[in-house]
N, C-alpha and C positions, 0 to 999 in steps of 0.2 A: 558781394551783391549778385543776385540771380536775376535772370531776365524772364518776364512774364508777357504773354501775348493775349489780347482780348479782342473779341468781335462784338460789335454793337449792331444788332439787327434793327432795321427800320420797319415800322408798321406799314401794312399795305396801303392804308388810307393816306399816308404821308407822301408816297411815291418818291422817297428819297433813297440814296444809295446806302449800302451797308458800310460801316466804318470799321477800321482796323487800327490798333495801336499797340506799341511795345513799350514796356516800362521796366526800369531796374529798381528792385527793392529787396529788403532783407527777407520778407516773407509774403505770403499771399494777401494778408490783411493790409499791409502797407501798400502793396501793388494796387489793390482795389481803390484805396484812398487816392492814389495818384491818378488813376483813370477818371474818377469822379471829379477831381480838380481840373483835369484837362477838358472834360465835358463842360464844366461850369465856365471855364475861360472862353470857350467857344459858344456859350449861351445855348447849349443843347440840353433839352429836357428829356429825361428818361422816365420810364414807369408810367403810372396812370396819369393821363392828361398830357403826356409828351409824345413826340414823334418817333421815339426809339424805345425799344425794350431795354431792360437792365443788361449791363455788360456780362458776357459769358467768356470764361477763360478757355482758351484753345491750347492745343499742343504746340509747343514752340518748335519750329522747324527752321533749318538753316538754308535759306534761299539767298540767291545773289542780289535780289532787288528788294530787300526788306526796307521799310521806311525807317526814318531816324527815330531815336528813342523819344518818347513823350510827345509824338506828333501824330495827330489823327489823319488817316489816309482813307479817302473815299474812292480811290481808283484801284486799291489792292485786289478787291474781289472781282474786278474785271479780268484779271489774269489767273486767279485761283478760285477754288471752290471749297466751301466749308461743308464737311461731311457730317453725317448724323452723330458720329462718335466724337465730334469736335476736333477732328484732325483736318489738316489742310492739304489739298492736292492740286496740282496744276490743272487748268481747264483743258479738256481734250481739243476743242477747236475754239481758238480765241479770235474774236472779231475786234481788232484794233487797227490803228492806223499803220500804214506801211513803214513809217518812221519808227514806230514803237516795235514793230516786228524786226526791223533791221537792228535795233539796239539790243533786243532780247531774242537771239536766234535759238537758244537751247532751253527755253522755259518749259516747252511742252514735254521734254524728255527728262526733266530733273526728277530723280526718284525721291521718295519720302523716306529718309533714313532715321533709324532709331538706334540709340546706344544700347548695346546688350546689357551692360552693367546696370542700367537704370530700369530694366524690365522687372516684373515680379519674379520671385524665386523660381517658381515652377516653369514659367516660360523661358527663363534663362537656361534651365537644364535641358528642356526640349529643343531649344534653338541650337545648343552646343552638341547634343547627341545626334542630331540630324544634319549637322554641318561638318563636312570632312576637313575644312580648313578654318583656322581661327579668323574671326571677323570682329572688329571692334564695333562697327555699325552694320545693321542689316536693314533690308527694305521692309515695307509694310506687308508684303506677301508672306515672307517667312514668319513674321510675328503672328499673322492671322492663322497660319498653319499650326504654329505652336499652341495658339489659344484653342483651336478646334481639337487638337490631340489631347489637351488637358481636360476637356469636357467629354471626350469620347471614352466612355467606360468599356467599350468593346475592344479598345486598343490595349491589350494586356501588357504588351512590352512597355508602353509609356506609363501605364498606371503602376506597374511593378517598379519601374525606375523612380517614379516620384515618391513612392513609399519608402524605398530603400535609401534614397539620398536625403531623407529628412534628418540630417545630422548637423549639429551645431559646428562640428569641425569643418565640414564642407562649406558652410556658409561664410567662414572666415577666410577662405581662399580667395586669391585675386581672380579676376575674370579669366586670364590666360591659364592659370593653374587649374581652374574649374573645367575649362575646355580640355586640358590634358587628362584630367580624371575621367571625363566623359568619353574621351578617345580610348582610354584603357577599357572602360566598360564595353565600348563598341567592338574592340578587338577580341575580347574574351567571349562576348555574347553578340555575334553578328546580327545586324538588323534584318538581313535576309534569311537568317536561320530560324530554327524553332524558338518559340517564346520561352525564355528561361523562367524557372520557378522563382518566386519572391524570396525564398530562403537562400537560394544561390546568389541572387543579386545582393541581398543584404550581407551575406558572408563575404563576398568579394569586396564590396565597398568598405566594410569594416577592416578587412585585411589590408586594403590599399591605404587606408588612413594610418593604420598601425605600422606599416612598413616604412622604413626610412627612404628618403628620396633616391639615394644611390642604388638601392636594392629593388626598386619598384619594377624596373624593366625585367629583371630576372624573375620576380614574382609573377608578372604578367605572362611571361613565356612558360613558366611552370603551370599556371592555370590553363593555358591554351593546350598544353600537353596532357592535362588531366590530373596533375599533381596539385591537390588543394591543401596539402599539408606542408607547404613550402616554408623552409626555415633558412634564413641567410647564414651561410657558413663563414666564420670570421676567425682571424688569427688572434693571438693574445693582445696584440696592439690595436685591434679593432679593424684592421684592413680586411677586405674581402678575400676569403680563402679560395673561391672559385668552386669548381666541381659541377657546373651546370652545362658544360659544353660536351660535344661528342669526341671521344678519344678512341684509341685502338682497343679499348676494352669491350667495345660493342655498344649498340644502341640499347637503352634501357638499363644499363649497369649503374647501380647506385654507388658512386665513388665517394667515400668519406674518409675521415681520419683513421678509422679502423682498417680499411682496406689499404690505405697508404702505408700504415705501419707494417702490414704483412709484406708489401712490395719492397719497402726499405730493408726489412729483415732478409728477404730473398736476395737483395743486392749484397748484403754483408756475407751471406752464405756463398754467393757467386764468386767471391774473391778466392775461394779455395776449391770450387768445383764448377763444372759447366752443365747446364740443363736448358731445356726448351722453356722459355718464360711464358709461352702461351699454352703449354701442355705440361705443367709441372708435376713431377711425381708426388704422390700423396705423402711419402715419407719426408720429402724436403719441405713441403708445406707445413706438416706437423712440427717439424723442427723450427721453422720460422715462427710459428705461433708460440711455441715454448719460449723462444727468444723475446717475443713481444710481451708475454705474460711476466717473465722474469726481469724485464727491462735490463737486459745484459748490455755490456759495453762491447764494441763501439756502437751498437745499434741505437741506443738511446740518444747518443750525441748526434748521429745523422738524423734521427727522427725529429728531435727538437729543432734542428735547423730547418727541416722541410716544413714543419707545421707553422713556423714563424715567417715563411716566405709568402708575401701577398700573391694570391693566385696559385699556390702550390698544388692544389687539386686539379688544375687545368692540364697538367702535363701528362704525356702518354706513359704507359707502363714501361715501354722500352727505355725512354730517357731517364726515368727514375732509377731503374735497376742499373742502367749503364753508368750513371753518375756516381753511384756508390761502388759498383764492382770495379770499374776502371780508374778509380781515384789513385793518385800516387801513393806509394807505400809510406812515404814520410809526410803524408798530409796531416797537418796539425788538426786536432779535434776541438780546438777552442771555438766557441760559437761564432765569433767574428771572422775567424779564418774560414770556417765551413761556409758561412754566408757569402763570403767573397768568392770562394771556389765555385759554389753553385750558381752565383750570378754570372760567372764566365761560361759555365757549361750549359745552363738551361737557356739556350737560344732557339729552341724549337718553335716553329710557327704553325706547321700542319700537324696538330696533335692526333688526328685520326689516321694519318699515314706517315709515321715516323720514317726517317731516312734508313735505307737498307743497311748502311754501315753501322748505324746505332743499334739496330735490331741484331745484326750479326755479332757485334761485340758483346751485347747483353747476353746472348745465348752461348758465347764462347766459341764461335766458328768464324770462318772467313766469309766475306760476301760471296765468293765463288762457290762455296759449299752449300749455300742456301738455294732452295728450289726456286728457280726463276723461269717463266715462260720464254721459250726461245722464239725469236722473231725470224720467220722464214724469209729467204731472199725473194726478190721480186720475180725471178724466173723459176722458182721452185714451188712445188705444190706443198702447202703446209701439211705436216703429218699430224694425225689425231692420236695423241697419247692416251692410253686408257686411264680412267679415273682411279685414284687411290681411295679405297673404301676401308672403313673400319668394320669390325665384326658385325655390329648392329646393322649397318647399311648392307653388308653382304647377305645377311639373313633376310632383310626386307626385300631386296632385289630378287633373290632366289625364289621367294614365295610369290612375288608379284607377277613375274613373267617366267614361266618354266622353260621357254624356248631360248632365252638370251644366255650368252656365255659371259664369263668375267671380262673378256676383252671387248665385248660389244656394249658394255654399259655406257650410256650417254647421260648427260646432265638431265635431260627430260625424263628418261626412265627412272633415274635416281630420285628426282623430285616427286614423281608420281608414287613410287614405292614408299618414300618417307611420309607422303601424305596419307597413304593407307595405314602406315604404322601409327601415325599420330591420331587416327580415328579410333584406335584401340579395338580393332576387330579381334574377336576371341582367338582365332587361329594365329594371327600375328603376335598377339600378346603371349600366348603359350609358347610360341617359338622363341621369342626374345627372352622370356623368363627362363626357359629350360636351357638354351644353348649358351647364354651369357655366363652361366656357371662353369662352362667348359672352355673359357677364353684361353687359359694357359695351354690347353691341349690343342685346340683348333687353330691357334695362331702358328703352330708348327707346320701346318699343311698349306698347300697352295690354294688359290682362290677357286680353281676348278674343282678340287676335291671337297672344299667346303660347300660349294653349290650342290654337288652330288649328295653330300650327307644331309643337307637341309631338305632336298627334294625327296630323299628316301624315307622321310618320316611323314606320316599322315597326321598333321596337327589338327585337322578338322575332327578327328576322333577323340572323344573325351577320355583321356588316360591320365595316369600319374606323371608328374614331372620327371621322376626318375626313369620311367619307361621311355619317355621321349629321348632323354639323354642316352640311354642304353641303345636305342635303335640307331641314333646318329653315330655313336661310336662304333657300333657293329658295321655300319655302312662304310666306315673308314678302315675296316679290317683290324680293329683293336679288340683285345680280350678285356671284358669288363667283369670285375669281381665285386660283389656287394657284401656288406656286413651281414652277419647272421641274424642280427637283431631286427633287421628290416622286415616288416609284416605287410600284409595286404591292407590293413587299416591305415597305415601311413600313406600308401599310394592313393587310397580313396580320399583321404583328407587333402592331399596335395591336388588331386583332380578337382575337388570342390573349390579349392582356392584359385586354381587356374581358370575354372569356368566363369568366375566373376569378372574376368577381364582386367584384374588389377595387375600392375607391373611392379608392385612392391616386393621386397624380399619375403621368401616363404618361411623364414625363421629357421629353426633347427631341423635339418634333414639328415638322412643317412648319407654317409660319405661314400663317394664313388672312387674306387681304386682302378687306375687305368694302367695297362702294361702293353706296349706295342708288341704285335705278334712276331715281328722279325727279331726283336731283342727280348725274348721272354725271360732270359736269365738275369736281366738287370733288375735292380730293386724297383719296387712299385713307387709311383710318385702320386702324392696326394693332390687332388684338384682343389684349389682354393676357391671358395665361393665368392661371388661378387666381382665387381670391377676393381682394377688396380691402378688405373691411370685416370686422372681427373684434371680438368682445367681449373684455374684459379677462380674464374667466375662461378663454376658449379660448386666449388668448395665453400665460397664465401656467401653465396646467395641461397641456393636450395638444391636438393638432389635433382639430377637431370630427369628422373622418371616421376617426380612428384608433381601433382597437378598444381597449376598456377592459381593462386588466390588473388583475384582482382579487387577484392573489397578494400576500401580505404580504412586505415586505422582510426579508431574512435578517439576523439579528443577527450580531455578530462571532463569537460562539461557534458559531452554526449554519454560518457560512462555513468555520470550521476543521474542523468535523465533515464538511461536504460535500467538502472537499479530501481528507480522509483516505479517505472512501468512494470517491471517484473514482480515487484511486491504487490502491485494492484492486480495483475493477471493471475497471480498465484493464490489470491484470496487471503492475503495476510493483512488486509486493511479493513476498516469498517465501512468503506465506501460502497462496495458491491459484494454480493455473495457468490457462492459457487454456481447457483442456479442462473444468475445473471450472466456469469462468464460463459457458461455452456450455451446460453441463448445467443450471446454475441458471436460465439464460434460458429453456430449454425447459420447466422445471417450474413457473416462476412466470409467470402470465399478466399481467405488467405490463411496459411498456417502462421503460428506465432513467430516463427523464425523470419518470415517475410513481412509480418505485420509490424514488428518492433521498429525496423528502420524507417517505415513510413510514419509511425507515431513520433519518433525522434525528430524527423524533419518538420512535422507539424508543430511540435513544441518549440523548436528553434526559430521557426518563422514568427511565432508569437513573441518570444523573448527578444527578437531583433527590434521590436517596436515598443518594448516595455522595459522599465528599469525600476527596481533590480530584477534579477532573474526569478523565475517561479520557484516557490518552495515545493517540498515533496507533497504536501497536502493539496496545493494548487495544481500540481501536475496530475494527481489522482483525480481531481474534479474535472480538469480539462480532458483527460484521456477518457473518462467515463462518458462525457458528453460526445466526444468524437465517436466512440463505439456505438452510442445510441443513435446518432445521426450520421452514420457512416456513408461516405461517398467515395467513388473511385476517382473523382476529379480532385487533384491536389489543391487547386486554387480554392475550391469550396471548403475543403478541410482546413486550409490555412485561415480562412475567414471565420470559420466556426471556432477554431482554437483561440484566435485573437479576441473575438467577442466574448467568449466564455471566460477567458482569463481576466478581461476587463470587468465583466460583471462580478466575477468572484472577488476581485479586490474591492469593488465598491461595497459588496455585502460585508466583507470583513471590516472595512472602515466604518460602516454603519454600526456594526456590533460593538466596535471599540468605543464609539461615541456614546452608545446607549448604556454602557456599563457604569454603575455608580460605585464609588469606593465603600467597602464594608467597614463599619466601625470596628476598631480594634479594642477588644476587651482585655484588660490587664487585671489579673487577680492581685489585690493588695493584701498584705498581711493583716491579720485581725488586730483591731486597735487594742491598745493596752488601757485597761480601765484605771483612771486616776482622777482624783478630785482637782478641778481647775477653779481658779478664782472667778468670780462673777464678771470681772472686768475683761477676762480673756474670752469668756463665752459671748457676752453681749458687745457688739461693736460700739465704739465711741462715736458720738454724734458731734458735729461741729456746733459751737455755740452760736446763737443768733447775733446779728449785728447790733452794736450798741446804738444809742440814740444819736450820739455825736457822729458816728460813722454814717448813719442814715442821712444826717444833715449835710455831711460833706458830699455824699453822692448826689443829693438833691441840688446842692449849690452848683456842682459841676454841670449837671444836666441843664440847669437854668441858664448859666453863663454861656454854654455852647449853643443854646437855642436863641440867644439874643443876638440880632444882627450887629449891634453896636460893638460887640467884642469879636467880630469875625476876623480881625487882623491882629489880635493880641492873644494868640494861643499860648505863648510862653508865660503870660501873666495869669492865666486862668487858674492854675493850681494854687498859687499864692492867694488869689482873691477868694477862691472857694474855701480855703482854710481859715481865712479871716472871718468870712461870713459864718462858718460853722462854729468858730470860737465865740462869736458874739451871740449867736442864738442858743448856745449850749446853756442849760440851767446852772451849770457850775460857775459861769461867769456872771456874777451878780451885777457888775457895772453895766454890762451890755443889756442885761435884762431890764434894769430900771430905765 
């Protein structure tokens, strides 16, 4: 049974107080009947000719001094006011007796509360998105704010949210789970930040619904970090594999099962050799990859154990290599034994800063041999040790500040020099490109000599890379011998390559043969091109000098949309011609490479509100409309795409309804001429009723029409048969 409250307003001419009543009923119709019965019992007339108007249903509110059920109260509206929207609120200043005031001290401050779960769907969303804490009931002020935001078309954040959350899956959530979903939207798209695009909000809500409950927090953090292609990593048993936390591999490192396999293989190789796990030689990394590809034992046993551990991707590189490298020689390789061993070893908590003892053991050195900053005594002045620089850093510092020596390099100077190097200034690029090829020779010299060699070369002058190297080596006092096949054309080509500012390898070049002047009698040593030492992160991700591609990888659906757009823009469809495409290119100030991602986002925004997805023909039509009515405002384009897709589907539905099925013509074989009897050609006709049969039907008709036989239906057939027999000419006795 539900409770209903009604107000019965009095007419001004009657000068009677307004009445209030609460009834319990199954529905509103039954409640109205109960109210009318209560009015009749009190002999109160309503409507035309009465002192009161017809009862009006009000919003039911939970006050402390409500009247009893089915009782008319004429003092209720002395303490409360009936608003225009049929809500009830306390009177601001109530004139009552002192005794009544003493009994009801808190009536004026009683808020009007509404249950959020009973609000309309759109108001529920807006109440939750603007409420930092979950509330089962909210006051009338918040409800009015939500109502005004729902009608405010200029509030793009609220309007995009309402469109994106129109999902049947969200409507099935409980009120608290709905608030949790809105909190996730608020975390990814802050209310104080820029207004998100409709397609982004739709994609996030769809991803939130599809993601399992246990993985939603990881998915939200991934979206906040800009990773919108989040995929939960799991073990074979379905447990979370981890890999979303920060480790000693560095920020932004994509740690997955492939990189874990390489690290486990490095641990297996470490059982027979020692190396720096953070600066692994390329030969060892290549051997580890071969072990992974061939699935050699015991690597495959260790890797199977690691990938079945819940959270196995959360651990640092040091503990992974250490657990394999330092395992006992007689460690059983059975899956259960390895899992038990790893459960005892993997007790690491700070994955970003593993214990120095673990790192030292993984590298094969003692903790005392590792480079540690010395802590000066309180009464001693701390000594500033010079920074340890690699060849690329030495080149950058030598060119950045010609006055600084190798012992005077500070962290600030190094940071500024590397910043100039990252900007890819032509002189810096040519210096790095030319001198890194001489890494094996330059590393034999001191830092001061390298600084002198770098500054002896004028990299601002456009020359061939070989000429730069020759000048640097001559500054070091070395004799340089070139191949006889080297020509000036090769130097010109190398100079053109260096002038572009690219730091990629120059390809095949003439080899440089270097012989120290002091030991001219020794055999010459070939300078190996390129770097020889790489970190694991560089080898597994991308070359150190390669530009970083920040573009997100396209999903399968985005690839399908892109193919359809390319077919349209290349003129391979009947939708638009080459002249139209050229006209669109003149009106739109975007190249096709920048235009395609915008069109893909517009199509996705339309598909987020339509089902099923658009076909290729529909995509061609929508894209054509977008190009004809192009706007730089993404919101306007989203609306154009949605309206055109909806109009396109309506036209297709109308065409399908207007189609009439064509008659199917079947060619029959020619008839074989044959003489048929007349009975087979002319259809047989039914013989006419006999006279006796006609008499029988007439007798039945007459007996059924006679009221005297209305209760004797079972006897009518027999009586009709007797009458027909008597009237038949064949029965002479009846005829006489």
